[in-house]
N, CA and C of each residue as an Amber inpcrd file, in Angstrom:
protein
   594
 -13.4770000  12.7830000 -35.5840000 -12.5680000  11.4040000 -36.1230000
 -12.4760000  11.1270000 -34.5560000 -12.3100000   9.7220000 -34.5810000
 -11.9410000   8.7640000 -33.5450000 -10.6240000   8.6200000 -33.8560000
  -9.9180000   8.0890000 -33.1030000  -8.8090000   7.3710000 -33.2970000
  -8.9070000   6.1780000 -32.0090000  -7.7960000   5.1210000 -32.4120000
  -7.8080000   4.1870000 -31.2030000  -6.8060000   4.4150000 -30.5450000
  -6.9160000   4.0910000 -28.9970000  -6.5090000   4.4180000 -28.3040000
  -5.0050000   3.7880000 -27.7140000  -4.8240000   2.4790000 -28.5960000
  -3.3790000   2.0470000 -28.4680000  -2.4150000   2.3960000 -29.9020000
  -3.1420000   2.0640000 -31.1810000  -2.3800000   2.4070000 -31.6640000
  -2.8370000   3.4830000 -32.7720000  -3.5850000   4.6220000 -32.5420000
  -3.5220000   5.8640000 -32.9200000  -4.1860000   5.7020000 -34.5460000
  -4.4340000   4.3980000 -34.6690000  -5.2940000   4.5880000 -35.9230000
  -6.7910000   5.1160000 -36.0070000  -7.0610000   5.5860000 -36.8390000
  -8.5350000   6.3890000 -37.5570000  -9.1780000   4.9840000 -37.2740000
 -10.2730000   5.1520000 -36.6240000 -11.4300000   4.3420000 -36.5390000
 -12.4570000   4.5490000 -37.1310000 -12.8310000   3.1740000 -37.9580000
 -14.0990000   3.5980000 -38.8690000 -15.3920000   2.0760000 -38.4090000
 -16.3610000   2.2310000 -39.2600000 -17.6270000   1.3550000 -39.0650000
 -16.8680000  -0.4100000 -38.8730000 -15.8380000  -0.4570000 -39.9200000
 -14.6880000  -1.2430000 -40.5070000 -14.1690000  -2.0850000 -39.8570000
 -13.4860000  -1.0490000 -39.1710000 -11.8760000  -1.3330000 -37.9800000
 -12.1490000  -1.4760000 -36.3640000 -13.3130000  -0.9930000 -35.8690000
 -13.6250000  -0.6460000 -34.6300000 -14.2460000  -1.5550000 -33.5610000
 -14.1370000  -1.7670000 -32.9700000 -14.2870000  -3.0190000 -31.9550000
 -15.8130000  -1.9330000 -31.0050000 -16.3630000  -3.0050000 -31.3550000
 -17.8510000  -2.2430000 -30.9960000 -18.4510000  -3.0960000 -29.7420000
 -17.8930000  -3.3740000 -28.4690000 -18.9130000  -3.4350000 -27.5220000
 -19.3110000  -2.4020000 -26.7300000 -18.4210000  -1.4190000 -26.7790000
 -19.3990000  -0.3250000 -25.3230000 -18.8360000   1.2490000 -26.7910000
 -19.4990000   1.7130000 -26.8030000 -19.1120000   2.9580000 -27.1760000
 -18.1430000   3.8870000 -26.6620000 -17.7490000   3.7040000 -25.2990000
 -16.7670000   4.3250000 -24.4890000 -15.2670000   3.9020000 -24.8290000
 -15.4100000   2.3640000 -25.3490000 -13.7280000   1.8300000 -25.4680000
 -13.8380000   2.4640000 -27.2840000 -12.5540000   3.1340000 -27.1810000
 -11.8770000   3.4280000 -28.6340000 -10.5620000   2.6350000 -28.6900000
 -10.7410000   0.9790000 -29.4800000  -9.9800000   0.2580000 -29.9920000
 -10.3570000   0.0040000 -31.3290000  -9.0780000  -0.4440000 -31.6810000
  -9.3120000  -1.0530000 -33.3390000  -9.8580000  -2.3400000 -32.8610000
  -9.8750000  -3.5900000 -33.6950000 -10.0430000  -4.8390000 -33.7110000
  -8.7260000  -5.6300000 -33.3600000  -8.1450000  -5.1980000 -34.2290000
  -6.6430000  -6.0700000 -33.6270000  -5.9980000  -5.6300000 -32.3610000
  -6.2340000  -4.6040000 -32.1870000  -5.5770000  -4.2490000 -31.0830000
  -6.4080000  -5.1600000 -29.4910000  -7.7580000  -4.8060000 -29.6870000
  -8.4660000  -5.7240000 -28.9860000  -7.9290000  -7.1100000 -29.0560000
  -8.2720000  -7.2830000 -30.1060000  -7.6450000  -8.8920000 -29.8650000
  -6.3930000  -9.3600000 -29.0250000  -5.2800000  -8.5070000 -29.6910000
  -3.9550000  -8.6390000 -28.5840000  -4.2000000  -8.0820000 -27.1530000
  -4.7550000  -7.2510000 -27.0140000  -5.3020000  -6.8790000 -25.3080000
  -5.6520000  -7.9950000 -24.6200000  -6.5320000  -8.8050000 -25.2500000
  -7.6460000  -9.9830000 -24.8650000  -6.5410000 -11.2520000 -24.3680000
  -5.6150000 -11.2600000 -25.5500000  -4.6000000 -12.3880000 -25.4460000
  -3.6030000 -12.0650000 -24.7920000  -3.0020000 -10.7570000 -24.0900000
  -2.1220000 -10.4970000 -23.2300000  -2.8880000 -10.7020000 -22.1210000
  -3.9140000 -10.1850000 -21.6080000  -4.5380000  -9.9780000 -20.1460000
  -5.1960000 -11.3920000 -19.9920000  -5.3380000 -12.7460000 -20.8450000
  -5.7480000 -13.7500000 -20.5880000  -7.0330000 -13.6470000 -19.9750000
  -7.7810000 -12.6940000 -20.8450000  -9.4290000 -12.7920000 -20.6690000
  -9.8270000 -14.0170000 -20.8230000 -10.6730000 -14.3790000 -19.7740000
 -11.0290000 -16.1510000 -20.0330000 -12.6770000 -16.0450000 -20.3730000
 -12.9740000 -15.1050000 -21.4720000 -14.3820000 -15.2250000 -21.9650000
 -14.4950000 -16.7180000 -22.9320000 -13.5250000 -17.0380000 -23.3400000
 -14.1220000 -18.3140000 -24.3250000 -14.5100000 -19.1500000 -23.7050000
 -13.0600000 -19.7200000 -22.2780000 -13.5470000 -20.7990000 -21.0410000
 -13.3960000 -20.7150000 -20.1670000 -14.9460000 -20.1850000 -19.2600000
 -14.8420000 -19.6090000 -18.4020000 -14.4450000 -20.4590000 -17.0020000
 -14.1400000 -21.7610000 -17.0750000 -13.5480000 -23.0260000 -15.9940000
 -11.9950000 -23.0090000 -15.9420000 -11.6610000 -22.2790000 -16.9990000
  -9.8020000 -22.1460000 -16.6960000  -9.5000000 -21.3950000 -15.3860000
  -8.2370000 -21.8820000 -14.8200000  -7.6480000 -20.9700000 -13.7830000
  -6.1030000 -20.6750000 -14.0600000  -6.1960000 -18.9460000 -14.1340000
  -4.8330000 -18.8410000 -14.0150000  -3.9020000 -17.8090000 -12.8700000
  -2.9590000 -18.4420000 -12.5690000  -2.3190000 -17.8510000 -11.6870000
  -0.7100000 -17.4810000 -12.0330000  -0.6120000 -16.0880000 -12.1150000
   0.4320000 -15.1260000 -12.5330000   0.5780000 -15.5560000 -14.0490000
  -0.5600000 -15.8460000 -14.3830000  -0.1220000 -15.8530000 -16.3590000
  -0.0630000 -17.1320000 -16.8030000  -0.2120000 -18.1530000 -15.2200000
   0.1670000 -19.7910000 -15.8180000  -1.0230000 -20.3750000 -15.8330000
  -1.5000000 -21.0860000 -16.8180000  -2.4890000 -22.2840000 -16.1280000
  -2.6320000 -23.0560000 -15.4540000  -3.4700000 -23.2130000 -14.4910000
  -3.3830000 -24.3800000 -13.6500000  -4.4580000 -25.2630000 -14.0770000
  -4.2480000 -26.4860000 -13.7250000  -4.8050000 -27.6880000 -14.1730000
  -5.9620000 -28.1610000 -13.0610000  -6.9520000 -28.4690000 -13.4250000
  -8.2490000 -28.9130000 -12.8790000  -7.9620000 -29.7290000 -11.5650000
  -6.7210000 -30.5060000 -11.5470000  -6.9120000 -31.6910000 -10.5640000
  -5.9100000 -30.7640000  -9.4820000  -5.4890000 -29.5750000  -9.8280000
  -4.9400000 -29.2970000  -8.5710000  -5.6850000 -28.7990000  -7.3270000
  -5.3390000 -28.9310000  -6.1690000  -6.5250000 -28.9620000  -4.8650000
  -7.1170000 -27.5260000  -4.9780000  -6.7690000 -26.6830000  -5.4690000
  -6.7060000 -25.2560000  -5.2520000  -7.5340000 -24.8740000  -6.6040000
  -7.9230000 -25.5820000  -7.6220000  -8.5980000 -24.9400000  -8.8490000
  -9.7980000 -24.0730000  -8.6180000  -9.8550000 -23.3740000  -8.8210000
 -11.2830000 -22.0190000  -8.9070000 -10.7960000 -21.6790000 -10.1330000
 -11.7140000 -21.3270000 -11.2200000 -11.6930000 -20.7120000 -12.5440000
 -11.8110000 -19.0210000 -12.0840000 -10.9630000 -18.7080000 -12.8150000
 -10.8190000 -17.3700000 -12.7300000  -8.9600000 -17.2320000 -13.1820000
  -8.4790000 -15.7420000 -13.3830000  -7.2530000 -14.9970000 -13.1840000
  -6.9580000 -14.3180000 -11.7410000  -5.8270000 -14.9940000 -11.1480000
  -5.1180000 -14.6220000  -9.9320000  -4.0480000 -14.1500000 -10.1970000
  -3.3950000 -13.2380000  -9.4640000  -1.6380000 -12.8510000  -9.2400000
  -0.9710000 -13.9120000  -8.5540000  -1.7160000 -14.4540000  -7.2650000
  -0.9390000 -15.6460000  -6.3250000  -1.8020000 -16.7540000  -6.2350000
  -1.7570000 -18.2340000  -5.5040000  -2.5400000 -18.5640000  -4.6900000
  -3.2230000 -17.9740000  -3.6700000  -2.5090000 -17.3630000  -3.1850000
  -2.8170000 -16.9550000  -2.2150000  -4.3760000 -15.7380000  -2.4080000
  -4.4740000 -15.0270000  -3.4330000  -5.2810000 -14.5360000  -4.2050000
  -6.7970000 -15.4030000  -4.1610000  -6.3220000 -16.3040000  -4.6210000
  -7.4730000 -17.3980000  -5.0990000  -7.9970000 -18.0320000  -4.0080000
  -7.1160000 -18.1630000  -2.8960000  -7.3890000 -19.0080000  -1.6950000
  -8.4460000 -17.9480000  -0.6350000  -8.4350000 -16.6600000  -0.6580000
  -9.0300000 -15.4400000  -0.2330000 -10.0800000 -15.2340000  -0.2990000
 -10.1370000 -15.2030000  -1.9050000 -11.3580000 -14.5190000  -2.3360000
 -12.6010000 -15.5260000  -2.5300000 -13.4900000 -14.9270000  -2.3820000
 -14.6530000 -16.2560000  -2.4150000 -14.9820000 -16.9210000  -1.0280000
 -15.4920000 -18.4510000  -1.8800000 -15.6240000 -19.5310000  -0.6120000
 -14.1900000 -20.0350000   0.0900000 -13.1250000 -19.8220000  -0.5810000
 -11.8170000 -21.0360000  -0.1620000 -11.2260000 -19.7690000   1.3290000
 -10.4390000 -20.1720000   2.3740000 -10.2520000 -20.1130000   3.2250000
  -9.0020000 -20.3020000   3.2170000  -7.6600000 -20.0890000   3.7070000
  -6.2640000 -20.5950000   3.3850000  -6.5310000 -21.0070000   4.5890000
  -7.2510000 -21.0950000   5.9470000  -7.4060000 -22.0560000   6.9900000
  -7.9400000 -23.3830000   6.7810000  -8.6470000 -23.0040000   6.0390000
  -9.5370000 -24.1750000   5.8960000  -9.6060000 -25.4760000   4.9410000
  -8.0330000 -24.7020000   4.4250000  -7.3430000 -25.9570000   3.1120000
  -6.4490000 -26.8430000   3.9370000  -6.4570000 -28.1850000   3.9700000
  -5.4810000 -28.7350000   4.8120000  -4.3910000 -29.3040000   3.6780000
  -4.5160000 -29.5230000   2.3170000  -3.7050000 -29.8870000   1.3050000
  -2.6220000 -28.8000000   1.4470000  -1.4700000 -29.0680000   0.9180000
  -0.3470000 -28.1930000   0.4690000   0.6880000 -28.8020000   0.8140000
   1.9500000 -27.8740000   0.8490000   3.4790000 -28.2720000   0.3610000
   3.9280000 -28.4270000   1.5470000   5.0240000 -28.9750000   1.9450000
   6.0330000 -28.7530000   3.2170000   7.0600000 -28.4820000   2.4910000
   7.8310000 -27.5930000   2.7090000   9.3930000 -27.3200000   1.5030000
  10.2340000 -27.0880000   2.1800000  11.3640000 -26.7410000   1.8920000
  12.8140000 -26.4390000   1.8630000  13.7950000 -25.3470000   1.4580000
  13.6620000 -24.2140000   2.3990000  14.0970000 -22.9640000   1.4680000
  15.5620000 -22.8810000   1.8840000  16.6760000 -22.1160000   1.0020000
  17.5040000 -21.4180000   1.5170000  18.2080000 -20.5410000   1.0090000
  19.2270000 -19.5610000   1.6530000  19.3890000 -18.5540000   0.8880000
  21.0920000 -18.4970000   1.1130000  21.6410000 -18.3360000   0.0550000
  23.3430000 -18.2750000   0.5750000  23.9600000 -17.2060000   1.2180000
  23.2820000 -16.2310000   2.0230000  23.4710000 -15.2860000   2.5180000
  23.7850000 -15.9320000   3.8530000  22.8510000 -16.9090000   4.3640000
  23.1660000 -17.7000000   5.4330000  23.8260000 -19.4430000   5.5990000
  24.7320000 -19.2100000   5.6080000  25.4480000 -20.4700000   4.6030000
  24.7880000 -22.1450000   5.9910000  24.2840000 -22.8600000   5.8450000
  24.1100000 -23.9030000   6.9170000  22.6130000 -24.0600000   7.4760000
  22.1660000 -22.7390000   6.9510000  21.0210000 -22.7150000   7.4930000
  19.5260000 -22.6590000   6.6530000  18.6800000 -23.4120000   6.8210000
  17.2770000 -23.7450000   5.7600000  16.0390000 -23.4340000   6.8050000
  15.1610000 -23.3210000   5.6880000  14.0180000 -22.9320000   6.6910000
  13.1040000 -24.6640000   6.1260000  12.4920000 -24.6030000   7.0050000
  11.4940000 -25.5480000   7.0270000  10.1030000 -25.4540000   7.0470000
   9.3210000 -25.2220000   6.2640000   8.0540000 -24.0120000   6.3540000
   7.0380000 -24.9800000   5.5320000   6.0370000 -24.5750000   5.4950000
   4.3230000 -25.3710000   4.5800000   3.7840000 -24.0910000   4.1460000
   2.9300000 -24.2060000   3.0730000   2.4170000 -23.3780000   2.2190000
   1.3300000 -23.9170000   1.0980000   0.1610000 -23.4630000   0.9310000
  -0.7240000 -24.6280000   0.1470000   0.2550000 -24.5680000  -1.5990000
   0.7820000 -23.8560000  -1.7250000   1.7350000 -23.5370000  -3.0060000
   3.3000000 -23.4120000  -2.9220000   4.1530000 -24.2890000  -3.0920000
   5.9010000 -23.9600000  -2.2250000   6.3760000 -22.8380000  -2.9670000
   6.2310000 -23.0020000  -4.6070000   6.6500000 -21.9780000  -5.1710000
   5.6280000 -20.3960000  -5.1600000   4.8630000 -20.5610000  -4.9820000
   4.5200000 -18.9870000  -4.5860000   4.6070000 -18.4510000  -3.3380000
   5.0430000 -19.5100000  -2.3210000   5.7260000 -18.9890000  -1.0240000
   7.3410000 -18.3250000  -1.6050000   7.8800000 -19.3170000  -2.3020000
   9.0880000 -18.8710000  -2.6100000   9.4280000 -17.7730000  -3.3180000
   8.2190000 -17.3430000  -4.0160000   8.2290000 -15.7600000  -4.8730000
   8.0270000 -14.7650000  -3.5610000   7.1440000 -15.1930000  -2.5500000
   6.8270000 -14.4480000  -1.6060000   7.9480000 -13.6500000  -0.7040000
   9.1130000 -14.4200000  -0.9570000  10.5400000 -14.1120000   0.1900000
  11.4560000 -13.6020000  -1.0030000  11.3430000 -14.1460000  -2.3450000
  12.0870000 -12.7310000  -3.1640000  12.0800000 -11.8790000  -3.6620000
  10.6270000 -11.4510000  -3.1190000  10.1010000  -9.6880000  -3.0670000
  10.7750000  -9.1510000  -1.9990000  11.3140000  -9.8180000  -0.7520000
  12.1690000  -9.2580000   0.2840000  13.7880000  -9.1420000   0.2010000
  14.2080000 -10.1160000  -0.7080000  15.6840000 -10.1050000  -1.1000000
  15.8890000  -9.4550000  -2.8020000  16.6400000  -8.0410000  -2.0010000
  17.1860000  -7.3610000  -3.2950000  17.9110000  -8.3840000  -4.7360000
  18.7690000  -9.5910000  -4.0510000  19.4490000 -10.1530000  -4.9670000
  18.4040000 -11.3460000  -5.3000000  17.3970000 -11.8180000  -4.9340000
  16.8610000 -12.8420000  -5.4680000  17.0230000 -13.9940000  -5.8430000
  17.8200000 -14.0280000  -4.2870000  18.7380000 -15.5750000  -3.7580000
  18.3210000 -16.7070000  -3.1120000  17.0720000 -16.7800000  -2.6720000
  16.4370000 -17.6960000  -2.1690000  16.0350000 -18.8960000  -2.8820000
  16.1260000 -19.7110000  -2.6510000  16.0420000 -22.0360000  -3.6180000
  15.4000000 -22.2430000  -2.9430000  14.1870000 -22.7840000  -3.4970000
  13.7580000 -23.8960000  -3.3380000  14.2450000 -25.3690000  -3.4460000
  14.5730000 -25.8310000  -2.5600000  15.7400000 -26.8610000  -2.7090000
  14.6890000 -28.3170000  -3.0370000  13.4620000 -28.0210000  -2.0890000
  12.8650000 -29.9800000  -2.4290000  11.6490000 -29.3000000  -1.7230000
  10.1640000 -29.7520000  -1.8850000   8.8770000 -29.6630000  -1.4760000
   8.3270000 -31.1190000  -1.7460000   7.5610000 -31.6640000  -1.0070000
   6.6190000 -32.4430000  -0.8040000   5.1100000 -32.3660000  -0.6600000
   4.4920000 -32.7930000  -1.1130000   2.6910000 -32.5790000  -1.3260000
   2.3770000 -33.3640000  -0.0270000   1.4030000 -32.5460000   0.9390000
   1.3680000 -33.0580000   1.6160000  -0.3460000 -33.2630000   1.6510000
  -1.3800000 -34.1620000   2.2950000  -2.6770000 -34.1260000   2.8180000
  -3.1090000 -33.2840000   3.9040000  -1.9320000 -32.8540000   4.6720000
  -2.3110000 -32.1420000   5.5180000  -0.8530000 -31.5550000   6.0150000
  -0.9300000 -30.0660000   5.3980000   0.6930000 -29.7760000   5.6800000
   0.7270000 -29.2850000   6.9130000   0.1030000 -29.0490000   8.1210000
   0.3970000 -28.2230000   8.9700000   0.9430000 -29.6780000  10.1680000
   0.3600000 -30.6500000   9.8470000  -0.0750000 -31.8080000  10.4400000
   2.2940000 -32.2770000  10.2630000   2.3120000 -32.3640000   8.7930000
   3.5280000 -32.6060000   8.2980000   4.5650000 -31.8050000   8.7060000
   4.0720000 -30.6760000   8.7670000   6.0340000 -29.0850000   8.8810000
   5.6990000 -29.5580000  10.9160000   5.2500000 -30.1200000  11.2900000
   4.7960000 -30.3660000  12.6760000   6.2680000 -31.3270000  12.9090000
   5.7680000 -32.5630000  12.1080000   6.3460000 -33.6740000  12.3940000
   7.8060000 -32.9840000  12.0380000   8.1450000 -32.4730000  10.8030000
   9.4760000 -32.3790000  10.0400000   9.7560000 -31.5460000  11.1310000
   9.5020000 -30.5730000  12.2350000   9.8990000 -29.9280000  12.7340000
  10.6990000 -30.6050000  13.6300000   9.7420000 -31.9550000  14.4340000
  10.0500000 -32.4380000  15.8040000  11.0340000 -33.0340000  15.0330000
  11.0120000 -33.8080000  14.1250000  12.2660000 -34.6480000  13.5240000
  13.6210000 -33.6150000  13.1260000  13.8110000 -32.6610000  12.9780000
  14.8670000 -32.1410000  12.2760000  15.4740000 -31.2860000  13.7400000
  14.4330000 -31.0620000  15.0810000  15.2900000 -30.4810000  16.2080000
  16.5390000 -31.2220000  16.4360000  16.1670000 -32.5850000  17.0640000
  17.7980000 -33.3090000  17.5270000  18.5520000 -33.0540000  16.3740000
  18.3050000 -33.0780000  15.6640000  19.4400000 -32.9960000  14.2140000
  20.3820000 -31.3950000  14.4640000  19.5910000 -30.7240000  14.6750000
  20.0590000 -29.4110000  14.5880000  20.7470000 -28.9780000  15.7970000
  22.0310000 -28.0940000  15.2670000  22.8680000 -27.4220000  16.0610000
  22.3720000 -25.9130000  16.5690000  21.2050000 -25.4410000  15.8240000
  20.5950000 -24.6000000  16.4530000  19.6210000 -24.3740000  15.7810000
  18.4250000 -23.8340000  16.1800000  17.2650000 -23.2510000  15.6130000
  16.6250000 -22.1230000  16.2200000  16.0850000 -21.4140000  14.9290000
  15.4880000 -19.8950000  14.9570000  13.8860000 -19.8750000  14.0010000
  13.4120000 -20.5530000  15.1470000  11.9470000 -20.7160000  14.4950000
  11.7470000 -21.4930000  13.4530000  11.5880000 -21.3800000  12.2650000
  11.2330000 -22.4710000  11.4360000  12.7780000 -22.4120000  10.8220000
  13.5750000 -21.8670000  10.8600000  14.8880000 -21.6870000  10.3110000
  16.0300000 -22.7920000  11.2530000  16.3440000 -23.9980000  10.5050000
  17.2320000 -24.5460000  11.4140000  18.8750000 -24.8910000  10.8910000
  19.7350000 -24.6010000  11.5390000  21.1140000 -25.1730000  11.1560000
  21.1630000 -26.7130000  11.1110000  21.0400000 -27.0040000   9.7200000
  21.3130000 -28.4060000   9.3180000  21.5730000 -28.8530000   8.2620000
  22.2170000 -29.8110000   7.8820000  22.7740000 -30.2080000   6.5310000
  21.5380000 -30.3090000   5.7450000  21.6390000 -30.0800000   4.2880000
  20.2590000 -29.9840000   3.2460000  20.1940000 -31.5690000   3.0360000
  20.5880000 -32.2140000   3.2770000  20.6390000 -33.6440000   2.8730000
  19.9530000 -34.4650000   3.8120000  19.9890000 -34.1690000   5.3700000
  19.2650000 -34.2720000   6.3380000  17.8400000 -34.2620000   6.5780000
  17.8780000 -32.4940000   5.9420000  16.6060000 -31.7290000   6.1030000
  15.6340000 -32.8690000   4.6010000  16.4100000 -32.9920000   3.6590000
  15.5620000 -33.9520000   2.4750000  14.8750000 -35.1640000   3.0270000
  16.2800000 -36.0970000   3.9160000  15.7800000 -37.1310000   3.6430000
  14.4500000 -37.2020000   5.1820000  14.3010000 -36.2860000   5.8650000
  13.1470000 -35.9040000   7.1350000  11.8550000 -35.7490000   6.0960000
  12.0820000 -34.8690000   5.1880000  10.8780000 -34.8500000   4.1840000
  10.2660000 -35.6300000   3.5130000  11.4560000 -36.8030000   2.8770000
  11.1850000 -37.5960000   2.6540000  10.3460000 -38.5930000   2.8540000
  10.8390000 -39.0440000   4.3200000  10.3890000 -39.8040000   5.4480000
   8.8390000 -39.6540000   5.8230000   8.6780000 -38.4190000   5.6440000
   7.0200000 -37.9500000   6.1590000   5.9540000 -38.8600000   5.8140000
   6.3340000 -39.8640000   4.2900000   5.2870000 -39.9160000   3.7070000
   4.7590000 -41.7320000   4.6710000   5.2750000 -41.8660000   5.4420000
   4.6480000 -43.2050000   6.4430000   3.2310000 -42.6030000   7.0230000
   3.1990000 -41.3220000   7.1160000   1.8200000 -40.9010000   7.4060000
   0.8260000 -40.6000000   6.4630000   0.9960000 -41.1320000   5.3630000
   0.0200000 -41.6090000   4.1880000  -0.0750000 -40.1950000   3.1230000
   0.9950000 -39.4000000   3.4560000   1.2710000 -37.5740000   2.6310000
   1.4970000 -38.4250000   1.1510000   0.8790000 -37.4230000   0.2390000
   0.8930000 -37.4530000  -1.1320000   2.3140000 -37.2490000  -1.2610000
   3.3390000 -37.7830000  -1.8680000   4.3090000 -37.5340000  -2.2300000
   4.5530000 -36.9590000  -3.3990000   5.4610000 -36.1620000  -3.9710000
   5.3390000 -35.2170000  -5.2190000   6.7740000 -34.8870000  -4.4620000
   7.7400000 -34.9490000  -4.9300000   8.8210000 -34.0450000  -4.8530000
   9.6140000 -33.3060000  -6.2310000  10.1040000 -32.1820000  -5.9760000
  10.4520000 -31.4610000  -7.0380000  11.3550000 -31.5610000  -7.6270000
  12.7980000 -32.3220000  -6.6730000  14.1650000 -32.5490000  -7.0250000
  14.2330000 -34.3090000  -7.1340000  15.0480000 -34.6700000  -8.0060000
  14.9800000 -36.1340000  -7.7030000  15.9890000 -36.1900000  -6.3670000
  16.2080000 -37.3790000  -5.7240000  16.9590000 -37.4920000  -4.6100000
  17.3030000 -38.9680000  -4.4750000  18.5110000 -38.9750000  -5.2410000
  18.8710000 -40.3550000  -5.6010000  20.2320000 -40.4970000  -5.4180000
  20.3440000 -39.5990000  -4.5190000  22.5770000 -39.1770000  -4.1530000
  22.5460000 -40.4920000  -2.9670000  23.5440000 -41.1910000  -3.5900000
  24.2770000 -42.5170000  -2.2920000  24.1340000 -41.7820000  -0.7700000
  24.9050000 -40.3720000  -0.8720000  25.1930000 -39.5720000   0.5990000
  23.5980000 -39.8280000   1.3370000  22.4350000 -39.7990000   0.6460000
  21.2620000 -39.0700000   1.2260000  20.7910000 -40.6320000   1.5430000
  20.8710000 -41.5610000   0.6970000  20.1530000 -42.9820000   0.8200000
  20.9980000 -43.5540000   2.3940000  22.3950000 -43.1680000   2.4980000
  22.9130000 -43.8920000   3.4500000  22.5010000 -43.2000000   4.7480000
  22.1740000 -41.7440000   5.0880000  21.5640000 -40.8420000   5.9610000
  20.3260000 -42.1030000   6.1520000  19.6910000 -42.0530000   5.8970000
  18.3370000 -42.6500000   6.0860000  18.0150000 -43.6360000   7.0460000
  18.9720000 -44.5260000   7.0920000  19.3010000 -45.3210000   8.0470000
  19.6700000 -45.2420000   9.1150000  20.6870000 -44.2720000   9.3750000
  20.8130000 -43.4760000  10.6300000  19.7220000 -42.1700000  11.4520000
  18.9090000 -42.1750000  10.7550000  18.2290000 -40.6760000  11.3400000
  17.2060000 -41.5210000  12.2500000  16.3910000 -42.4950000  11.8570000
  15.3340000 -43.0010000  12.2600000  15.2940000 -44.2490000  13.1090000
């Protein structure tokens, strides 16, 4: 007598899932297992990253199930170095008041998640991001513009106000970057800064 390896119900010809003799699952447990793990048998053209559906319009769309966008990028034909599109972002941490990071990534939220793994408090915040058709060029330009406004710089970390950094990223649009900001930037204080920066 065989039992389901998940719910321990006695298996018979009517309730056993029969794709492989080695699999000891009842039909309801197999259905639940399939639902939970997002097995893409029904539609092999969908992409999931960390359990979330990714639309076909995403520049990195590649059918399959991936833990991170980097997993998708490094598997198969994609290489992160070959991908020009991505995001330029601003990340802060309340532990270092006044400091912020201006960086680039294929996916800004995925990069934020990688920072969170090194922080026990999970206190990094993605303040702002813009999509760019050439993320490396946009990041370099953002660093060039932030340097004269910064009190101090350590690599990609700048001691600069958040409002100034957001203004810098928003003005990268003049080089035909695709603009897709995460947060609304309708503060009058920021609008006043734009005229004085450039």
